[in-house]
C-alpha positions as CSV (number, residue, x, y, z in Angstrom):
1,M,3.0,-189.0,-23.6
2,T,5.5,-191.7,-24.8
3,D,8.0,-190.0,-27.1
4,I,6.1,-186.7,-27.2
5,P,7.6,-183.8,-25.1
6,L,5.5,-182.1,-22.5
7,F,6.2,-178.6,-23.8
8,A,6.7,-177.3,-27.3
9,A,6.7,-174.1,-29.2
10,A,5.7,-173.2,-32.7
11,R,8.5,-172.6,-35.2
12,S,9.2,-168.9,-35.3
13,T,8.5,-168.7,-39.1
14,V,5.0,-170.3,-38.7
15,R,1.9,-168.2,-38.9
16,S,-1.6,-169.6,-38.3
17,V,-5.0,-168.3,-39.6
18,D,-8.2,-169.8,-38.4
19,F,-11.2,-169.6,-40.7
20,G,-13.4,-171.6,-38.4
21,H,-13.9,-174.6,-40.7
22,V,-10.2,-174.8,-41.4
23,M,-7.0,-173.5,-39.9
24,V,-4.2,-172.7,-42.4
25,L,-0.5,-172.9,-41.2
26,I,2.0,-171.1,-43.3
27,D,5.7,-171.7,-42.8
28,Y,7.7,-168.8,-44.2
29,C,10.9,-170.8,-43.9
30,D,10.1,-173.5,-46.5
31,G,7.0,-172.0,-48.0
32,R,4.9,-175.1,-47.1
33,V,1.2,-174.7,-46.2
34,R,-0.7,-177.2,-44.0
35,C,-4.4,-177.2,-43.0
36,L,-6.0,-178.4,-39.8
37,L,-9.6,-179.4,-39.5
38,P,-11.6,-177.9,-36.5
39,S,-10.9,-180.6,-34.0
40,A,-7.1,-180.4,-34.6
41,A,-7.3,-176.6,-34.9
42,A,-8.8,-176.4,-31.4
43,H,-5.9,-178.4,-30.0
44,W,-3.5,-176.0,-31.7
45,V,-5.2,-173.0,-30.3
46,N,-5.2,-174.5,-26.8
47,A,-1.5,-175.4,-27.0
48,A,-0.7,-171.9,-28.4
49,R,-2.1,-170.4,-25.2
50,T,-0.3,-172.8,-22.8
51,G,2.8,-174.1,-24.6
52,R,1.8,-177.6,-23.4
53,L,1.1,-180.8,-25.4
54,D,-0.3,-183.0,-22.6
55,T,-3.9,-182.4,-23.7
56,M,-3.2,-182.9,-27.4
57,P,-3.7,-186.3,-29.0
58,V,-0.3,-188.1,-29.4
59,A,-0.8,-188.7,-33.1
60,L,-1.4,-185.0,-33.8
61,A,1.5,-183.8,-31.6
62,R,3.8,-186.3,-33.3
63,A,2.7,-185.1,-36.8
64,L,3.2,-181.5,-35.9
65,I,6.7,-182.1,-34.5
66,T,7.8,-184.4,-37.3
67,G,6.4,-181.9,-39.8
68,G,8.6,-179.2,-38.4
69,L,5.8,-177.0,-37.2
70,L,6.5,-177.5,-33.5
71,T,9.8,-177.9,-31.7
72,P,10.3,-179.3,-28.2
73,A,10.8,-176.8,-25.4
74,M,12.1,-176.9,-21.8
75,V,9.4,-174.7,-20.3
76,P,5.9,-173.8,-21.5
77,V,5.9,-170.7,-23.6
78,P,2.8,-169.4,-25.4
79,W,3.1,-169.3,-29.2
80,R,2.3,-166.5,-31.6
81,K,-1.4,-165.6,-31.5
82,V,-3.7,-167.3,-34.0
83,V,-5.2,-164.9,-36.5
84,A,-9.0,-165.2,-36.7
85,A,-10.5,-164.6,-40.2
86,S,-13.8,-164.8,-42.0
87,T,-14.4,-167.0,-45.1
88,P,-14.9,-165.0,-48.3
89,R,-17.0,-166.0,-51.2
90,A,-15.2,-168.6,-53.2
91,S,-13.4,-167.4,-56.4
92,W,-11.8,-170.7,-57.3
93,G,-8.6,-168.9,-58.3
94,G,-7.5,-167.0,-61.3
95,I,-9.1,-163.6,-60.6
96,E,-6.6,-162.3,-58.1
97,H,-3.6,-162.4,-60.4
98,Q,-3.8,-162.3,-64.2
99,A,0.0,-162.7,-64.9
100,G,0.4,-164.3,-68.3
101,L,-3.3,-164.1,-69.1
102,Q,-3.8,-160.4,-69.8
103,R,-1.2,-158.2,-71.5
104,P,-0.2,-155.5,-69.0
105,Q,-0.3,-151.8,-69.6
106,R,2.7,-150.3,-71.4
107,A,5.5,-148.7,-69.5
108,S,8.3,-146.4,-70.6
109,L,11.5,-148.1,-71.7
110,P,13.6,-146.8,-68.8
111,A,10.9,-148.0,-66.3
112,T,10.6,-151.4,-68.0
113,L,14.4,-151.8,-67.9
114,G,14.6,-150.9,-64.2
115,A,11.7,-153.3,-63.5
116,G,13.6,-156.0,-65.4
117,A,16.6,-155.5,-63.3
118,A,14.5,-155.7,-60.1
119,L,12.9,-159.0,-61.4
120,A,16.4,-160.3,-62.2
121,L,17.5,-159.7,-58.6
122,V,14.4,-161.5,-57.3
123,F,15.0,-164.4,-59.6
124,A,18.7,-164.6,-58.6
125,V,17.8,-164.6,-54.9
126,K,15.1,-167.1,-55.4
127,H,17.4,-169.6,-57.1
128,A,20.5,-168.9,-55.0
129,G,20.1,-171.9,-52.8
130,A,18.0,-174.8,-51.8
131,V,14.6,-174.9,-53.5
132,G,12.9,-175.5,-50.1
133,K,14.3,-172.1,-48.8
134,A,13.3,-170.0,-51.8
135,M,10.3,-168.4,-50.0
136,L,12.4,-167.5,-47.0
137,R,15.1,-165.9,-49.2
138,I,12.5,-163.8,-51.0
139,V,10.9,-162.7,-47.7
140,R,14.3,-161.7,-46.4
141,L,15.1,-159.8,-49.5
142,V,11.9,-157.8,-49.2
143,A,12.6,-157.1,-45.5
144,V,16.1,-155.9,-46.2
145,V,15.3,-153.8,-49.2
146,A,12.2,-152.2,-47.5
147,S,14.4,-151.2,-44.6
148,T,16.5,-149.0,-46.8
149,S,13.5,-146.9,-47.9
150,C,13.0,-143.6,-46.2
151,R,9.6,-142.2,-47.4
152,P,6.3,-143.7,-48.5
153,A,5.6,-144.0,-52.2
154,T,2.7,-142.0,-53.5
155,P,-0.2,-143.9,-55.0
156,S,0.9,-142.8,-58.5
157,A,4.5,-143.9,-58.0
158,A,3.4,-147.2,-56.6
159,L,1.0,-147.8,-59.5
160,A,3.7,-146.9,-62.1
161,A,6.1,-149.4,-60.4
162,V,3.5,-152.2,-60.5
163,H,2.8,-151.5,-64.2
164,A,6.5,-151.4,-65.0
165,V,7.1,-154.8,-63.3
166,R,4.2,-156.4,-65.1
167,A,5.4,-155.0,-68.4
168,A,8.8,-156.5,-67.8
169,A,7.4,-159.7,-66.5
170,W,5.4,-160.2,-69.8
171,W,8.8,-160.9,-71.5
172,S,10.3,-162.8,-68.7
173,P,11.2,-166.4,-69.4
174,G,10.9,-167.4,-65.7
175,R,7.8,-167.8,-63.5
176,T,6.5,-164.4,-62.5
177,A,3.4,-164.7,-60.3
178,C,2.2,-162.6,-57.5
179,L,5.2,-163.4,-55.2
180,E,7.9,-162.5,-57.6
181,E,6.0,-159.5,-59.0
182,S,5.3,-158.0,-55.6
183,A,8.9,-158.5,-54.4
184,A,10.2,-156.8,-57.6
185,V,7.9,-153.8,-57.0
186,V,9.4,-153.4,-53.5
187,V,12.9,-153.6,-55.0
188,L,12.1,-151.2,-57.8
189,L,10.7,-148.5,-55.5
190,A,13.5,-149.0,-53.0
191,A,16.0,-148.0,-55.6
192,R,14.4,-144.5,-55.3
193,R,14.2,-144.8,-51.5
194,L,10.4,-145.2,-51.7
195,Q,8.5,-147.6,-49.6
196,V,5.3,-149.6,-49.9
197,T,3.9,-152.3,-47.7
198,W,4.5,-155.9,-49.0
199,C,1.6,-158.2,-48.0
200,H,1.2,-162.0,-48.0
201,G,-2.2,-163.3,-47.1
202,V,-4.5,-166.3,-47.2
203,A,-8.2,-166.9,-48.1
204,A,-10.3,-169.9,-47.8
205,D,-12.8,-172.0,-49.9
206,P,-10.6,-172.9,-51.6
207,V,-7.5,-172.2,-49.5
208,R,-5.3,-170.0,-51.6
209,L,-2.4,-167.6,-51.1
210,H,-1.6,-164.2,-52.6
211,A,1.1,-161.5,-52.4
212,W,0.6,-157.9,-53.2
213,V,1.7,-154.4,-52.3
214,Q,-0.2,-151.6,-50.8
215,T,0.4,-147.9,-50.0
216,V,0.7,-146.6,-46.5
217,D,-3.0,-145.9,-46.4
218,E,-3.5,-149.7,-46.7
219,R,-4.9,-149.5,-50.3
220,P,-3.8,-152.4,-52.5
221,V,-2.0,-151.2,-55.7
222,A,-3.4,-152.3,-59.0
223,E,-5.4,-155.2,-57.4
224,P,-8.9,-156.4,-58.0
225,P,-11.5,-156.0,-55.2
226,S,-11.2,-159.7,-54.5
227,T,-7.8,-159.1,-52.9
228,R,-9.7,-157.7,-49.9
229,A,-10.9,-161.2,-49.3
230,Y,-7.3,-162.1,-48.2
231,T,-6.3,-161.9,-44.5
232,P,-2.8,-160.5,-44.3
233,V,-0.5,-162.9,-42.5
234,L,2.9,-161.3,-43.1
235,T,3.4,-157.6,-43.8
236,L,6.7,-155.9,-44.4
237,G,7.8,-152.4,-45.2
238,A,5.5,-150.1,-43.1
239,R,6.4,-149.4,-39.6
240,H,2.8,-149.3,-38.4
241,Q,2.3,-152.9,-39.7
242,R,3.2,-155.9,-37.7
243,P,6.4,-157.7,-38.8
């Protein structure tokens, strides 16, 4: 295959979700998202099972390698399993996260101040290095902070934390969308040794990403029903969930 190696492996930070008409590849190292159409997705699935590139078109293999999604390997090793997902009804964005559009519920002053401190930590970590690694730093922060928690948060405690973070975010000068908000909720609860599950998922038509928190019974906290349309790709914080 000319300059293309015979064997390759997917980057350890890459997750793949197949909706049938499009496959979404998310790299949690640099935060980039790529999409493969069905013909290319079929080659990805086949290579994921075998670790071999000899049946993949050269142009596709080269694009995946130069894009950092695949790395050459000495021996064939299967990749992380592709997650199969169904396509939800299109929402065309805007309904999953209303940050900056709807004024959040009020929270007590101590709770808002604590949430502000949690947001400040998330912002500091986000901007503490190269822009291309911001997503990875936030994911690592969530993983580390969640590991310090010893008991699950009750639904009421989790709900209060989300409201407090949204109240603090209303006055924040920086970008506070679902990623920053959900990470701050994990940090705020961890200060009390409480744990929720942090989720990052993808939906299609159009392809869109969303981050949220849920209690240990897998109920999203202060989220609209449309959040159920997202297929979780990365979950952190609950031992029964996959890392």
